[in-house]
Structure formats: C-alpha cells, structure tokens
C-alpha positions as CSV (number, residue, x, y, z in Angstrom):
1,L,49.2,-124.3,62.4
2,N,52.1,-125.5,64.6
3,A,54.8,-127.8,63.4
4,S,53.8,-130.2,66.1
5,A,50.2,-130.6,64.8
6,D,49.1,-133.9,63.3
7,L,49.7,-134.2,59.5
8,N,46.1,-135.6,59.0
9,Q,44.6,-132.4,60.6
10,T,46.8,-130.3,58.3
11,I,45.6,-132.0,55.1
12,S,42.0,-131.9,56.3
13,F,42.2,-128.2,56.9
14,A,43.9,-127.7,53.5
15,L,41.1,-129.6,51.7
16,L,38.5,-127.5,53.6
17,L,40.0,-124.2,52.5
18,S,40.3,-125.5,48.9
19,R,36.7,-126.5,48.9
20,E,35.5,-123.1,50.2
21,S,37.7,-121.2,47.7
22,R,36.4,-123.2,44.7
23,S,32.8,-122.8,45.8
24,A,33.2,-119.1,46.0
25,C,34.8,-118.9,42.5
26,C,32.1,-121.2,40.9
27,C,34.7,-123.3,39.1
28,S,34.2,-126.8,37.7
29,P,34.7,-129.5,40.4
30,L,36.8,-131.7,38.0
31,T,39.2,-129.1,36.7
32,A,39.5,-126.4,39.3
33,T,42.5,-126.4,41.6
34,A,43.4,-124.0,44.4
35,K,46.5,-123.2,46.3
36,A,46.5,-123.0,50.1
37,V,49.4,-121.4,51.9
38,F,50.0,-122.2,55.6
39,T,52.5,-120.9,58.1
40,L,54.1,-123.5,60.3
41,E,55.7,-122.4,63.5
42,N,58.7,-124.5,64.6
43,H,59.8,-123.9,68.1
44,D,63.5,-124.8,68.7
45,P,65.0,-125.5,72.1
46,T,66.4,-122.0,72.4
47,G,62.9,-120.6,72.4
48,S,63.1,-118.8,69.0
49,S,60.1,-119.2,66.7
50,L,60.9,-120.2,63.1
51,R,58.1,-119.5,60.5
52,H,58.0,-121.7,57.4
53,S,55.7,-121.1,54.4
54,V,54.4,-124.3,52.9
55,S,52.4,-124.3,49.7
56,L,50.0,-127.2,49.3
57,R,48.3,-127.9,45.9
58,T,45.0,-129.6,46.7
59,L,43.6,-132.6,44.9
60,P,40.7,-132.4,42.4
61,M,37.4,-131.7,44.0
62,A,35.9,-134.9,42.8
63,W,38.2,-136.8,45.2
64,V,36.7,-135.0,48.2
65,P,33.8,-137.2,49.3
66,D,31.8,-134.6,51.3
67,Y,32.0,-132.0,48.5
68,A,28.7,-130.3,47.5
69,P,28.8,-127.2,45.3
70,T,26.9,-124.3,46.6
71,P,24.2,-123.2,44.1
72,V,24.5,-119.6,43.0
73,A,21.3,-117.6,43.2
74,S,20.4,-115.7,40.0
75,N,19.3,-112.3,41.3
76,P,17.9,-110.3,38.4
77,L,19.1,-106.7,38.0
78,P,16.6,-104.1,39.3
79,E,14.8,-102.2,36.7
80,P,16.1,-98.7,36.1
81,S,13.9,-96.1,37.7
82,K,12.6,-93.1,35.8
83,P,14.5,-89.9,36.4
84,D,13.0,-87.6,38.9
85,L,12.5,-84.3,37.2
86,E,12.7,-82.3,40.5
87,K,15.9,-84.0,41.4
88,L,17.4,-83.3,38.0
89,K,16.2,-79.7,38.2
90,D,18.0,-79.3,41.5
91,E,21.2,-80.9,40.1
92,A,21.0,-78.6,37.1
93,R,20.5,-75.5,39.3
94,I,23.4,-76.4,41.5
95,A,25.5,-77.1,38.4
96,Y,24.7,-73.6,37.0
97,Q,25.8,-72.0,40.4
98,Q,29.1,-73.9,40.8
99,P,32.0,-72.1,39.3
100,T,35.1,-73.9,38.1
101,D,37.5,-71.0,37.9
102,H,39.1,-71.8,41.3
103,I,40.3,-75.2,39.9
104,R,43.8,-74.4,38.8
105,N,44.5,-77.9,37.3
106,K,43.4,-77.8,33.6
107,I,42.6,-81.5,33.4
108,R,40.6,-81.4,36.7
109,R,38.8,-78.3,35.6
110,K,37.9,-79.8,32.2
111,E,36.5,-83.0,33.9
112,R,34.5,-80.9,36.3
113,V,33.0,-78.9,33.5
114,E,32.0,-82.0,31.6
115,I,30.3,-83.4,34.7
116,L,28.3,-80.2,35.1
117,Q,27.3,-80.1,31.4
118,R,26.1,-83.7,31.6
119,K,23.8,-82.8,34.5
120,K,22.4,-79.8,32.6
121,K,21.8,-81.9,29.4
122,R,20.2,-84.7,31.4
123,Y,17.7,-82.2,33.0
124,Q,17.0,-80.5,29.6
125,R,16.4,-83.9,28.0
126,A,14.0,-85.0,30.7
127,E,12.1,-81.7,30.5
128,R,11.8,-81.9,26.7
129,D,10.4,-85.5,27.0
130,K,7.9,-84.3,29.6
131,N,6.7,-81.4,27.4
132,K,6.5,-83.6,24.3
133,K,4.2,-86.1,26.1
134,L,2.1,-83.2,27.5
135,R,1.6,-81.7,24.0
136,E,0.6,-85.1,22.6
137,K,-1.9,-85.5,25.4
138,L,-3.4,-82.0,25.1
139,G,-3.4,-81.9,21.3
140,D,-4.7,-78.5,20.0
141,E,-5.0,-77.2,23.6
142,A,-1.3,-77.5,24.3
143,P,0.6,-74.4,25.2
144,P,2.8,-72.9,22.5
145,T,6.4,-73.9,22.4
146,K,9.0,-71.6,23.8
147,V,11.2,-69.7,21.2
148,P,14.8,-69.7,22.3
149,H,16.7,-66.4,22.6
150,T,19.4,-66.2,19.9
151,L,21.6,-63.5,18.5
152,E,19.4,-63.2,15.5
153,N,16.0,-62.8,17.1
154,T,17.4,-60.4,19.8
155,R,19.3,-58.4,17.3
156,I,18.4,-54.7,17.4
157,K,17.3,-53.5,13.9
158,G,19.3,-50.5,12.6
159,E,18.4,-47.8,10.1
160,T,19.6,-49.9,7.2
161,T,16.9,-52.5,7.8
162,V,14.5,-52.7,4.8
163,Q,10.8,-53.2,5.3
164,P,8.9,-55.4,2.8
165,N,7.6,-53.5,-0.2
166,D,9.5,-50.3,0.6
167,Q,8.7,-48.0,-2.4
168,E,11.9,-46.0,-2.1
169,V,14.1,-49.1,-2.1
170,L,12.1,-50.6,-5.0
171,A,12.6,-47.4,-7.0
172,D,16.4,-47.4,-6.4
173,E,16.7,-51.0,-7.4
174,A,14.8,-50.4,-10.6
175,C,17.4,-47.8,-11.7
176,D,20.7,-49.6,-10.7
177,S,22.9,-51.8,-12.9
178,L,21.0,-54.9,-11.9
179,G,17.6,-53.5,-12.7
180,Q,17.8,-54.2,-16.4
181,C,18.7,-57.8,-15.7
182,F,15.5,-58.3,-13.8
183,S,13.2,-56.2,-16.0
184,S,14.2,-58.0,-19.2
185,G,13.5,-61.7,-19.9
186,D,17.0,-62.5,-20.9
187,L,18.6,-65.7,-19.6
188,P,21.8,-65.5,-17.6
189,K,25.1,-66.7,-18.9
190,T,27.8,-67.3,-16.4
191,M,31.5,-67.8,-17.0
192,I,33.3,-69.8,-14.3
193,T,37.1,-69.7,-14.1
194,T,39.8,-70.2,-11.5
195,S,43.3,-69.0,-10.6
196,P,46.1,-70.3,-12.7
197,N,47.0,-74.0,-12.2
198,P,44.0,-75.0,-10.1
199,P,44.4,-78.0,-7.8
200,K,42.3,-81.2,-8.2
201,R,39.9,-80.3,-5.4
202,L,39.1,-77.0,-7.1
203,R,38.4,-78.7,-10.4
204,E,36.0,-81.1,-8.7
205,F,34.3,-78.1,-7.1
206,I,33.9,-76.4,-10.4
207,T,32.4,-79.5,-11.9
208,E,29.7,-79.6,-9.2
209,L,29.0,-75.8,-9.6
210,L,28.3,-76.3,-13.3
211,T,25.3,-78.4,-12.2
212,V,24.1,-75.7,-9.8
213,F,24.2,-72.6,-12.0
214,P,22.1,-72.9,-15.2
215,Y,23.7,-71.8,-18.5
216,S,27.2,-71.7,-17.0
217,S,30.5,-72.8,-18.6
218,Y,34.0,-73.3,-17.4
219,H,37.0,-71.6,-19.1
220,S,40.5,-72.3,-18.0
221,R,42.7,-69.3,-17.1
222,R,46.1,-68.9,-18.4
223,R,48.9,-67.0,-16.8
224,G,49.2,-63.3,-17.6
225,F,45.5,-62.6,-17.9
226,S,44.2,-60.0,-15.4
227,V,40.7,-59.8,-14.0
228,Q,39.9,-56.8,-16.2
229,E,41.0,-58.7,-19.3
230,I,38.9,-61.6,-18.3
231,C,35.8,-59.4,-17.9
232,Q,36.4,-57.7,-21.2
233,S,36.6,-61.0,-23.0
234,A,33.5,-62.3,-21.2
235,I,31.5,-59.2,-22.3
236,K,32.5,-59.8,-26.0
237,H,31.2,-63.4,-25.7
238,G,27.9,-62.3,-24.2
239,F,28.4,-63.4,-20.6
240,T,26.4,-61.7,-17.9
241,D,28.4,-62.8,-14.9
242,V,31.9,-64.0,-14.1
243,L,32.9,-66.2,-11.1
244,I,36.6,-66.4,-10.4
245,F,37.6,-69.0,-7.7
246,H,40.9,-68.7,-5.9
247,A,43.1,-71.4,-4.3
248,D,46.2,-70.9,-2.2
249,K,48.4,-73.9,-1.4
250,K,45.7,-76.2,-2.7
251,L,43.1,-74.6,-0.3
252,I,40.1,-73.0,-1.9
253,N,39.8,-69.7,0.0
254,G,37.9,-67.1,-2.1
255,V,35.6,-66.2,-5.0
256,L,35.2,-63.0,-7.0
257,H,31.8,-62.3,-8.5
258,C,31.6,-59.7,-11.3
259,H,28.3,-58.7,-12.8
260,L,28.7,-57.5,-16.4
261,P,29.0,-55.1,-17.9
262,Y,28.6,-52.3,-15.3
263,G,28.9,-54.1,-12.0
264,P,28.5,-54.5,-9.1
265,T,31.5,-56.6,-8.0
266,A,31.8,-58.6,-4.8
267,S,34.6,-60.5,-3.2
268,Y,34.0,-63.3,-0.7
269,K,36.1,-65.5,1.5
270,L,35.1,-69.1,1.0
271,S,35.4,-71.6,3.9
272,K,34.0,-75.0,5.2
273,L,33.7,-76.5,1.7
274,V,32.2,-79.9,1.5
275,L,31.9,-81.6,-1.9
276,A,29.0,-83.8,-2.9
277,K,31.0,-87.0,-2.7
278,D,31.7,-86.3,1.0
279,I,28.0,-85.9,1.9
280,L,26.4,-89.1,3.1
281,G,23.4,-90.1,1.0
282,H,23.7,-87.2,-1.4
283,G,21.4,-87.0,-4.4
284,K,22.3,-86.5,-8.1
285,P,20.8,-83.3,-9.4
286,T,19.0,-83.1,-12.8
287,R,19.3,-80.4,-15.4
288,H,16.1,-78.6,-14.4
289,T,16.3,-75.0,-13.4
290,P,16.4,-74.8,-9.6
291,E,14.4,-72.6,-7.3
292,L,16.3,-69.9,-5.3
293,I,15.6,-69.1,-1.6
294,L,17.2,-66.0,-0.2
295,N,16.7,-66.0,3.6
296,N,17.3,-63.1,6.0
297,F,18.5,-60.6,3.5
298,N,16.9,-57.6,5.3
299,T,19.4,-54.7,4.9
300,R,20.3,-52.5,2.0
301,L,23.6,-54.2,1.6
302,A,22.0,-57.6,1.9
303,H,19.5,-56.6,-0.8
304,D,22.3,-55.9,-3.2
305,V,24.1,-59.1,-2.4
306,G,20.9,-61.2,-2.8
307,R,20.1,-59.6,-6.1
308,M,23.6,-60.4,-7.4
309,F,23.0,-64.1,-6.6
310,A,19.5,-63.9,-8.1
311,A,21.0,-62.7,-11.4
312,L,22.8,-66.1,-11.7
313,F,19.4,-68.0,-12.0
314,P,16.6,-67.7,-14.5
315,K,13.4,-65.9,-13.3
316,Q,11.2,-68.9,-14.0
317,P,12.3,-72.1,-12.2
318,N,11.3,-75.6,-13.4
319,F,9.3,-77.0,-10.4
320,G,9.3,-80.5,-12.0
321,G,13.0,-80.9,-11.1
322,R,12.2,-80.4,-7.4
323,R,15.6,-78.6,-6.9
324,V,16.1,-75.7,-4.5
325,V,19.2,-73.6,-3.9
326,T,19.3,-71.8,-0.5
327,L,21.4,-68.9,0.6
328,H,20.9,-68.1,4.3
329,N,22.4,-64.9,5.8
330,Q,23.2,-65.1,9.5
331,R,25.6,-62.8,11.3
332,D,27.0,-61.6,7.9
333,F,27.9,-65.2,6.9
334,L,26.2,-66.7,3.8
335,F,25.5,-70.4,4.0
336,F,25.0,-72.1,0.7
337,R,23.0,-75.3,0.4
338,H,21.7,-77.3,-2.6
339,H,18.8,-79.8,-2.0
340,R,16.2,-81.8,-3.8
341,Y,12.9,-82.4,-2.1
342,I,11.2,-85.8,-2.4
343,F,7.4,-86.4,-1.8
344,E,7.0,-89.6,0.1
345,S,3.2,-89.2,0.3
346,A,0.5,-86.6,-0.3
347,E,1.2,-85.0,3.1
348,K,4.9,-85.7,3.8
349,A,8.1,-84.7,2.0
350,R,11.8,-84.7,2.8
351,L,15.0,-83.1,1.6
352,Q,18.0,-84.8,0.1
353,E,21.1,-82.7,-0.1
354,C,22.9,-82.7,-3.5
355,G,25.9,-80.6,-2.7
356,P,28.2,-78.8,-2.6
357,R,28.0,-76.8,0.6
358,F,30.1,-73.9,1.7
359,V,30.2,-70.6,3.7
360,L,30.9,-67.2,2.3
361,K,32.1,-64.1,4.1
362,M,32.1,-60.8,2.2
363,R,35.3,-58.9,1.9
364,Y,34.2,-55.9,-0.2
365,L,31.5,-54.7,-2.5
366,Q,31.9,-52.3,-5.4
367,P,28.9,-50.6,-7.1
368,G,30.7,-50.6,-10.5
369,P,33.0,-53.0,-12.4
370,F,36.2,-54.5,-10.9
371,D,38.6,-51.7,-10.0
372,P,40.4,-52.3,-6.6
373,I,42.6,-49.2,-7.0
374,N,40.5,-46.3,-8.2
375,G,37.0,-47.8,-7.7
376,E,34.4,-46.9,-5.0
377,F,33.4,-49.3,-2.3
378,D,30.0,-49.7,-0.8
379,F,31.4,-52.1,1.8
380,Y,34.9,-53.0,2.9
381,Y,35.5,-55.5,5.7
382,K,37.4,-53.9,8.6
383,P,37.2,-56.0,11.8
384,N,38.2,-53.1,14.1
385,E,35.4,-50.8,12.8
386,L,32.6,-53.3,13.1
387,G,30.3,-53.4,16.2
388,Q,31.6,-55.4,19.0
389,G,28.3,-56.0,20.8
390,K,26.4,-59.2,20.4
391,R,23.3,-57.3,19.1
392,D,25.0,-54.8,16.7
C-alpha cells in the first residue's frame, strides 16, 4: 500500500486479511483478534522511498457485517492397512545386508542399528502371526513348528556325556560318598550359616532359604571359627550338609556346600539374586516337602553336582503342597527357581513363583571333605583352559 492510498481502502483491506486469518485458525468470532502488518511507502520530493511499518489491530469479527465462518470439513483418518509380508521381508533382507561399521559417529551408528532391528522384528512378528493363523486353520494337519538353533541344541556332546541308565555310572555312584545317602531312608538335616556379621539382605535371604530346604536350621557364625571346625561341629550334632553363604561389602557373592561327613565339597559363585519380596505376585510357600527337578545334568560332573543338591531334599516329596524346586543347567550356569503350581481347571494349570531366584557358577569341586590346601579337585574353574568355541 502506498501512503497516498485512501484510508478507507486501507482499513477495508486490513479487515479482509483479519477475516481470512481468523477463518484459517478456526477461532471464535467474538474473541479472536489478529494483527495485520502493512508497509507504507512514502515518496518524498527528493525521490527516495521511505518504508514505514504500521501495525493495525483489527476489530472483533462480530463487527464485520459480511463475515461468514468457513465450515471445517471433518475428514476421518484412513484405516491403517495390514502390513505386506513380502514388503516386510524385503525390508528385513535389506536390513540384514546393510552394515553399519562404516558409520564412524557412535550416536548415528546406534540410531541406524535400532532402525534396522525394528525392521527385522516387524517382519518376524508379522510372520509369527501368519503362521499362528495358519496353524489354527489347519489344526492337526498343520506343519510342525521350527526349532530355533541355540548353543544348547547345537552343542557337540563330548566323552563325558552320560547316557540314561548307564550301568557303569550307576555302579560308580552306588559306591561313592553320596551312595549311602540315597540308599538309606534317612532324612536330610541341613545347617545354614553365613560369614561373620552378615548384612541385612543376607539374613533375609537365609530366612527364605529355610522355607525351601526341608529340615534345615540357621546357626550364626562367630569370628574365629574356620570351615573345618564348623563341619566337625555339624557332624557331632547329626547334620548331613552344611551351606555357608558369603557376603563381601554387603553383596552376596558365594556359597560353600559341604556334604558330611566324607564329602564331596563344592564352591559356587552366587549372582543375580532376587528375593521373594521383589518378585511381583509371588506366592507364600507351605511346609510341604517340595519336588526337585534337575534339568540338563548330562555329564559326569553335572551328575555329581545334581546328586549333591538332591541330598538336600527328602526322597519322597509331598505332592499335596504343589511345590517344585527347579535347577536348570545351561552353559555351566545353574539357575535356581522355586514355584507353586495352581490348578485352575481339570485341564489347565499355571505356575506361581515363590522365590528366591539366583544363579550359581561352580568354582571348584572336591571329592572329599573341605581341604583347599592338600585336598584333591575334580574340577577347578580356570577361564583360560576352558574351550573357547561356542559348541565346546
């Protein structure tokens, strides 16, 4: 607009711009206001052009006689289309073939890896849904599900692998120090103790273990008592096993298991401890004798370890309590779980974890009583001497 333009034309043009701006913003006609900025050119006699910025605040829209708000069309959002399996498969194939080593920026490389992983998972999820619907449709004629390749099912079995009902192994186990424990009908009696001055978390852990192992009792350990003295005292009082839990800087990191009176003795590293109070929806165990499940103890060394844990439980469990203790051996790690199974109907049951849960890693195994200086070792953990292959 020039400075020589008529004032009425300027105001009319301002009202027109205000009306268009408020119609676009969908504001209320009685309360909305808009600001219109105009540039006025003033030509002086010398021929120079002076530019002035004028801000005009328009009147309320109700004062404009020819105002008519423009109705906004409500366009519904389009329905999301189902993922194309072939397209997702191509994206996943391209994602597998795209390396990220050439990206030198760590943040950019991490973002790129996350994008590729999302593409892979999206394709895998769509393929699982497709196979699930196909199995439900075919019923008994559905093809068998694919078994994933893991380190456990692709592991090459060595010479120490024990076949079921091996007569030589059964004869050796009947003559060892644990044979009398299984041949007689005597009940186990376990002493549980700790290192001197146990922290609060260790005391809570011991309280939960007393509900796991039947016929077990806790005895506080004073300073000055060695492990040999504890074992001798336990033999005099008729205990069959001793469990000594260790804590360093308030962190529970190990347990020593001594079978009395002639061994064997095993030391474990304890990690990933979760108490029952930290498990969501945990159950409260009863005093019934639990069942014991030893899974994947297939070698000679694993047989000895499994029999040591089996000596902590009576031979006849009480099935009315519906309690089960599981020890799962995988890649030389022992996973401990304590559950209670609940029958929801005649054909359906579910598990309720009672706790605690933890992971054990064996440090050494002695065939006799505890003697770390002069005793023999059936196994001693040395990382540099173990097999480095994934299937060893």
